[in-house]
VEXBADREN-995169 format. One line per 10 residues: their letters; for each residue z, y, x of N, C-alpha, C. Coordinates in nm, 4 decimals, padded with zeros to 6 digits, m for minus. Each point is the difference from the previous one (the first is absolute). Last residue first. Layout:
residues N
A	Z:Y:X:Z:Y:X:Z:Y:X; ...;
END
This chain:
residues 129
AVERIYFPYV	m09.8593:06.4104:02.8247:m00.1305:00.0247:00.0667:m00.0133:00.1062:00.0966; 00.4216:m00.3304:m00.1524:m00.0543:00.1525:00.0041:m00.1087:00.0085:00.0693; 00.1610:m00.4618:m00.2392:m00.0200:00.0598:00.1148:m00.0392:00.1513:m00.0191; 00.3179:m00.2759:m00.3424:m00.1344:00.0163:00.0297:m00.0166:00.0764:00.1209; 00.3991:m00.1019:m00.1608:m00.0749:m00.1270:m00.0986:m00.1441:00.0213:00.0539; 00.4637:00.0801:00.2801:m00.1334:00.0705:m00.0497:m00.0832:m00.0957:m00.0659; 00.5363:00.0802:00.0382:m00.1004:m00.0951:00.0016:m00.1301:00.0711:m00.0261; 00.5553:00.0832:00.1489:m00.1255:00.0626:m00.0462:m00.1199:m00.1206:00.0274; 00.5526:m00.0211:m00.1140:m00.1068:m00.0598:00.0711:m00.1188:00.0829:m00.0248; 00.5512:00.0749:m00.0575:m00.1467:00.0230:m00.0541:m00.0718:m00.0469:00.0889;
LNGIANNSRI	00.5253:m00.1164:m00.1287:m00.0917:00.0237:00.0970:m00.1411:00.0489:m00.0747; 00.5808:m00.1400:m00.0654:m00.1279:00.0570:m00.0428:m00.0984:00.0077:00.0960; 00.5258:m00.2579:m00.1067:m00.1146:00.0473:00.0864:m00.1121:00.0450:m00.0900; 00.5729:m00.1401:m00.0775:m00.1373:00.0434:m00.0612:m00.0888:00.0713:00.1295; 00.4419:m00.3793:00.0057:m00.0620:00.1385:00.0497:m00.1381:00.0309:m00.0695; 00.3186:m00.4062:m00.0388:m00.0400:00.0691:m00.1006:m00.0409:00.1422:00.0275; 00.1090:m00.3894:00.2952:00.0930:00.1073:m00.0125:m00.0201:00.0964:m00.1094; m00.2375:m00.4238:00.0828:00.1122:m00.0101:00.0749:00.0956:00.1203:m00.0153; m00.4465:m00.0031:m00.1700:00.0816:m00.1035:m00.0647:00.1258:m00.0008:00.0527; m00.3452:00.4191:m00.0380:00.0452:m00.0862:00.1220:00.1136:m00.0942:m00.0876;
RYSIRILLLN	m00.3797:00.2922:m00.2604:00.1491:m00.0029:00.0276:m00.0094:m00.1298:00.1094; m00.4063:00.3657:m00.1296:00.0497:m00.1426:00.0053:00.1422:00.0158:00.0289; m00.5099:00.2817:m00.1194:00.1564:00.0148:m00.0139:00.0484:m00.1488:m00.0028; m00.4930:00.2867:00.1216:00.0849:m00.1010:m00.0163:00.1445:00.0222:00.0022; m00.5415:00.2130:m00.0576:00.1398:00.0316:00.0075:00.0719:m00.1530:m00.0191; m00.4919:00.1912:00.1960:00.0612:m00.1141:m00.0840:00.1452:00.0535:00.0122; m00.4528:00.2981:m00.0022:00.1455:m00.0178:00.0690:00.0539:m00.1098:m00.0855; m00.5478:00.1061:00.0808:00.1246:m00.0334:m00.0700:00.1368:m00.0117:00.0605; m00.5413:00.2215:00.0869:00.1269:m00.0608:00.0539:00.0987:m00.0228:m00.1240; m00.4550:00.1715:m00.0289:m00.0084:m00.1129:00.1071:00.1511:m00.0548:00.0319;
EGQAETGVEL	m00.1737:00.3640:m00.3232:m00.0624:m00.1036:m00.0390:00.0281:m00.1386:00.1038; 00.3681:00.3693:m00.1099:m00.1346:00.0110:00.0128:m00.0673:m00.1157:m00.0171; 00.4455:m00.0789:m00.0042:m00.0181:00.1293:00.0747:m00.1333:00.0049:00.0255; 00.3228:m00.3158:m00.3335:m00.1420:00.0274:00.0624:00.0097:00.1545:00.0539; 00.4057:m00.3844:m00.0939:m00.0370:00.1453:m00.0274:m00.1194:m00.0109:00.0851; 00.3038:m00.4296:m00.1632:m00.0871:00.0661:00.0875:m00.0113:00.1564:m00.0620; 00.4133:m00.4297:00.0101:m00.0942:00.0857:m00.0810:m00.1227:00.0593:00.1144; 00.4491:m00.3760:m00.0772:m00.1158:00.0392:00.0666:m00.0709:00.0731:m00.0835; 00.5690:m00.1949:00.0064:m00.1186:00.0908:m00.0571:m00.1279:00.0046:00.0944; 00.3823:m00.2957:00.0739:00.0244:00.0690:m00.1136:m00.0941:00.0795:m00.0759;
VDIRHEFKVL	00.0783:m00.4336:00.3733:m00.0728:00.0959:m00.0577:00.0377:00.0779:m00.1297; 00.3015:m00.2647:00.3827:m00.0438:m00.0212:m00.1329:m00.0769:00.1304:m00.0370; 00.1120:m00.2611:00.4938:m00.0096:00.0875:m00.1006:m00.0256:m00.0307:m00.1246; 00.0106:m00.2847:00.3977:00.1210:00.0822:00.0186:m00.0003:00.1147:m00.1111; m00.3656:m00.3256:00.0656:00.1020:m00.0254:m00.0842:00.1488:00.0712:00.0035; m00.5590:00.0460:00.0921:00.1264:00.0826:00.0491:00.0933:m00.0569:m00.1047; m00.4355:m00.1756:m00.0487:00.0182:00.0092:00.1398:00.1309:00.0681:00.0552; m00.1644:m00.0586:m00.4882:m00.0215:m00.1207:00.0747:00.0528:m00.0079:00.1388; 00.0382:00.4037:m00.2734:00.0838:m00.1091:m00.0473:m00.0200:m00.1097:00.0642; m00.2989:00.3211:00.1238:00.1607:00.0381:00.0105:00.0881:m00.1151:m00.0425;
ATRVADIVAS	m00.4604:m00.0055:m00.1034:00.0133:m00.0357:00.1416:00.1446:00.0339:00.0317; m00.0971:00.0893:m00.4440:m00.0232:m00.1371:00.0396:00.0346:m00.0383:00.1421; m00.0157:00.4587:m00.1375:00.0965:m00.0934:m00.0423:00.0077:m00.1186:00.0044; m00.3836:00.2358:00.1263:00.1130:00.0561:00.0860:00.1278:m00.0788:m00.0438; m00.3926:m00.0626:m00.2388:m00.0052:m00.0673:00.0965:00.1056:00.0338:00.0943; m00.0210:00.2124:m00.4357:00.0191:m00.1415:m00.0092:m00.0114:m00.0856:00.1570; m00.1112:00.4748:m00.0247:00.1377:m00.0068:m00.0211:00.0275:m00.1531:m00.0147; m00.4200:00.0945:00.0470:00.0582:00.0321:00.1246:00.1604:m00.0182:m00.0262; m00.2910:m00.0286:m00.3691:m00.0091:m00.1146:00.0823:00.0708:00.0000:00.1455; m00.0248:00.3732:m00.3032:00.0850:m00.0993:m00.0413:m00.0160:m00.1473:00.0639;
RAGPTNPSFA	m00.2833:00.3536:00.0980:00.1419:00.0426:00.0407:00.1143:m00.0827:m00.0481; m00.4467:m00.0609:m00.0968:00.0017:m00.0072:00.1336:00.1495:00.0181:00.0502; m00.1296:00.0977:m00.4348:m00.0075:m00.1533:00.0132:00.0231:m00.0322:00.1330; m00.0312:00.4815:m00.1174:00.1226:m00.0601:m00.0567:00.0007:m00.1501:00.0421; m00.3154:00.2366:00.3196:00.0053:m00.0162:m00.1332:00.1378:m00.0239:m00.0486; m00.3174:00.1013:00.4336:00.1274:00.0336:m00.0475:00.0230:00.0050:m00.1204; m00.3582:m00.3401:00.2484:00.0347:00.1444:m00.0662:00.1377:00.0310:m00.0316; m00.1227:m00.3535:00.3713:00.0024:00.0276:m00.1271:00.0107:00.1311:m00.0477; 00.0235:m00.2051:00.4544:m00.1128:00.0643:m00.0412:m00.0294:00.0073:m00.1553; 00.3897:m00.2434:00.2167:m00.0146:00.1171:00.0627:m00.1502:00.0633:m00.0259;
LDHIGCGFQP	00.2436:m00.3781:m00.1532:m00.0330:00.0904:m00.0844:m00.0183:00.1210:00.0541; 00.1537:m00.4043:00.2200:m00.1225:m00.0313:m00.1002:m00.0716:00.0992:m00.0901; 00.4203:00.0564:00.2658:m00.1006:00.0364:00.0835:m00.1515:m00.0437:m00.0704; 00.4383:m00.0777:m00.1713:m00.0516:00.1293:m00.0360:m00.1042:00.0232:00.0726; 00.3092:m00.4002:m00.0189:m00.1485:m00.0062:m00.0535:m00.0566:00.1473:m00.0286; 00.3964:m00.1863:00.3668:m00.0190:00.0622:m00.1236:m00.1502:00.0235:m00.0146; 00.3164:m00.3754:00.3286:m00.0704:00.1476:m00.0151:m00.0026:00.0302:m00.1210; m00.0020:m00.4991:00.2182:00.0760:00.0975:00.0144:m00.0814:00.1242:m00.0337; m00.1630:m00.4417:m00.0040:00.0287:00.0434:m00.1114:00.0839:00.1319:00.0078; m00.1207:m00.2561:00.3961:m00.1413:00.0700:m00.0735:00.0516:00.0348:m00.1272;
LMVREGPATS	00.2158:m00.1414:00.4398:00.0660:00.0382:m00.1175:m00.1072:00.0665:m00.0941; m00.1015:m00.1405:00.4431:00.0927:m00.0760:m00.0297:00.0960:00.0256:m00.1393; m00.3663:00.2791:00.1493:m00.0682:m00.1167:00.0104:00.1154:m00.1124:m00.0404; m00.0373:00.4971:m00.1494:00.0717:m00.0612:00.0925:m00.0454:m00.1518:m00.0011; m00.2247:00.2910:m00.3045:00.0065:00.0897:00.1128:00.0678:m00.1017:00.1191; m00.0277:m00.0923:m00.4704:m00.0863:m00.0659:00.0847:m00.0220:00.0527:00.1246; 00.1989:00.3315:m00.3809:m00.0173:m00.1710:m00.0051:m00.0964:m00.0340:00.0805; 00.1744:00.4696:00.1256:m00.0832:m00.0561:m00.0868:00.0156:m00.1449:m00.0010; 00.3134:00.4004:00.1443:m00.0575:m00.1085:00.0290:m00.0519:m00.0482:m00.1029; 00.2743:00.3754:m00.0229:m00.1063:00.0396:00.0933:m00.0792:m00.1408:00.0455;
LILLVAEEIR	00.3868:00.0002:m00.2936:m00.1040:00.0776:m00.0559:m00.1118:00.0197:00.0857; 00.3783:m00.2287:00.1731:m00.0640:m00.0794:m00.1263:m00.1241:00.0706:m00.0381; 00.2682:00.2155:00.3087:m00.0780:m00.1122:00.0570:m00.0923:m00.0706:m00.0965; 00.3204:00.3381:m00.1292:m00.0959:00.0583:00.0349:m00.1391:m00.1069:00.0619; 00.4422:m00.1360:m00.1254:m00.0718:00.0218:m00.1230:m00.1339:00.0687:00.0235; 00.3073:m00.0824:00.3652:m00.0607:m00.1424:m00.0719:m00.0940:00.0578:m00.1034; 00.2697:00.3212:00.1828:m00.1226:m00.0249:00.0903:m00.0789:m00.1283:m00.0463; 00.3847:00.1607:m00.2285:m00.1061:00.0824:m00.0140:m00.1090:m00.0299:00.0724; 00.3769:m00.2641:00.0666:m00.0406:m00.0271:m00.1158:m00.1214:00.0973:m00.0456; 00.2351:00.0856:00.3831:m00.0932:m00.1460:00.0221:m00.0685:m00.0233:m00.1263;
QEYAAGAIQG	00.3283:00.3714:00.0212:m00.1196:00.0080:00.0622:m00.0975:m00.1084:m00.0006; 00.4464:m00.0709:m00.1469:m00.0956:00.0749:m00.0806:m00.1376:00.0392:00.0229; 00.2447:m00.2747:00.3602:00.0360:m00.0041:m00.1208:m00.0736:00.0589:m00.1072; m00.1355:00.0872:00.5039:00.0907:m00.0811:m00.0642:00.0241:00.0288:m00.1448; m00.3597:00.0565:00.4827:00.0753:00.0423:m00.1259:00.1039:m00.1055:m00.0693; m00.2497:00.1688:00.5230:00.0508:m00.1011:m00.0736:00.0137:00.0724:m00.1616; m00.3300:00.0598:00.4938:00.0965:00.0573:m00.0895:00.0387:m00.1051:m00.1076; m00.0884:m00.0773:00.5291:m00.0705:m00.0075:m00.1524:00.0977:00.0474:m00.1041; m00.0207:00.2082:00.5171:00.0524:m00.1257:m00.0947:m00.0744:m00.0115:m00.1140; m00.0013:00.3719:00.3339:m00.0897:m00.1056:00.0168:00.0382:m00.1369:m00.0745;
APTVQLPFKW	00.1983:00.4710:m00.0306:00.0578:m00.0997:00.1283:m00.0911:m00.1188:00.0471; m00.0959:00.2973:m00.3839:m00.0151:00.0752:00.1098:00.0485:m00.0828:00.1303; m00.1509:m00.3137:m00.4094:00.0885:00.0971:00.0242:m00.0187:00.0842:00.1393; m00.3615:m00.2870:m00.3358:00.0621:00.0045:00.1473:00.1101:00.1152:00.0046; m00.2596:m00.2887:m00.4368:00.0179:00.1098:00.0714:00.0837:m00.0129:00.1262; m00.2813:m00.2579:m00.4640:00.0693:m00.0154:00.1361:m00.0005:00.1366:00.0642; m00.0132:00.0314:m00.5413:m00.0824:m00.0613:00.1418:00.0758:m00.0236:00.1152; 00.3295:m00.0864:m00.1941:m00.1600:m00.0219:m00.0301:m00.0482:00.1493:m00.0648; 00.4201:m00.2446:00.3520:m00.0437:00.0979:m00.0945:m00.1494:m00.0174:m00.0435; 00.3473:m00.3947:00.1271:m00.0821:00.0997:00.0830:m00.0504:00.0967:m00.1104;
GMGLFARAM	00.4613:m00.2337:m00.1112:m00.1370:m00.0473:00.0704:m00.0717:00.1145:00.0353; 00.4064:m00.2016:m00.3674:m00.0241:00.0710:00.1437:m00.1113:m00.0426:00.0415; 00.2544:m00.0643:m00.5228:m00.0852:m00.0148:00.1141:00.0026:00.0970:00.1029; 00.2362:m00.1085:m00.4453:m00.1244:00.0827:m00.0147:m00.0752:m00.0230:00.1294; 00.3984:m00.2078:m00.0592:m00.1003:m00.0700:m00.0827:m00.1070:00.0792:00.0192; 00.3924:00.1596:00.1781:m00.0694:m00.0743:00.0916:m00.1212:m00.0669:m00.0806; 00.3122:00.2657:m00.2355:m00.1100:00.0755:00.0770:m00.0644:m00.1012:00.0648; 00.3850:m00.1534:m00.1738:m00.1028:00.0317:m00.1081:m00.1281:00.0768:00.0484; 00.4068:m00.0775:00.2570:m00.0714:m00.1213:m00.0180:m00.1000:00.0200:m00.0825;
END
């Protein structure tokens, strides 16, 4: 019963199986996909949910400075706490990979079963010329 709380549904991004069915995802995978969806959506992108998303997209052309990285960390933590109620955010950090790429490292705990999840989200803070 505890795992049912984690959810089941279509895989994100939408995929088709070799048999021609819509690919599904369940449980811990659904939570990871939900986190990726939150991070990939800019606020205002969804007409019916204009508040939904993460504010990192406002920082897309910022210089890769400690201040910008701190703003990214704050935006990610705020969005995950606000929109993904099945997890507790344990840690959010960034690692600069050159001038253009930030790796956003997220650690979280799934509330229903205390499982720990981690993921790395690549965020291009500047467009590669």
